[in-house]
N, C-alpha and C positions, 0 to 999 in steps of 0.2 A: 443218626448222624445228620447234622445240619447240611443243607445243600451248599454248593459252591457255585456262584454265578458263572455262567458259560459252560458248566458241566451238566450233562444230561444223562440220566439213568432211566432207560425205558426198555422193558422186556421185548418190545417189538423192534428195537434197533440193536444190532450186533449182540443179540441174545442177552441184553441187559447189561453189557459191559459199559462202564462210564465212557462217554464220548464227548467231544467238543460239540456243544449245542448247534444243531442245524447241519451237522456233518456226520459222517460215519468214521471219523478219525478217533480211534481209541486213545484214551489217556495213557494206557500202558505202552503203546507204541511210541508216543512222544517221549515218555520217560526213558524208555530203553534207548532210543536214538540219542538223547542227551547224555545218558550214561556211557554210551559208546564213543562220545566225543563230538557228536554233531553240534554245530553252532546254531544259534537261533536263526541266523540268516539262511543256513542250509535247509532248515525245516520250512521257513517261509517260502523259499524258492521251490521246494519239493511239493508243498501243499499251498497253492495260491489263495485258497479261501481262509487260510489260517492267519491269525494276527498275533502280535506279541502278547496281547492281553490273554489270548487263548492259551498260549504256552505258559504264561504265569499262572493262569487258572489251573492248569494240569499239575503244576508243581504244588500249588496250594491244596488241591484235592488230595494229592499224595501225602502231604504233611498232616492234613486233617484226618485222613484215614489211619495213618500210623499212630496218631495221638489217641485214637480210640481203640487201638489194638490191645489185647490182653496177653500178658506173658505168663506162662505157667512154668514153674520150676519144680522139678521132681528130684527127690533124693533117691538115687538108684544105688543099690548095693554094689560094692566093688566086685568086679568079675573074679570068680574063683580061679586061683592058679592051679594048674593041673599038671 
C-alpha cells in the first residue's frame, strides 16, 4: 500500500500501529474520536502537537486502507430446520 504523508508505520512505535508522524498518536484513535462525534477543534485542543493536516492525513489513510481491502463472499448452506 502506498504511504500517506504524515502517517508513520514503524514496528518500534506503538507496536507498528499507524501513527501521526513524530508522535505516538494512533490513527485509529483519531478516527474513533471523530466517529464518536468529536470536532476537529476538540482533537486539536486535546493534542497540542496535532494539526488539521494530521487529522486529514488520518482520514486519507483510512480511505486508502479500505480501498485496498478484499471482501470475501461465501455461499453458506441454509441452516437445517429441525
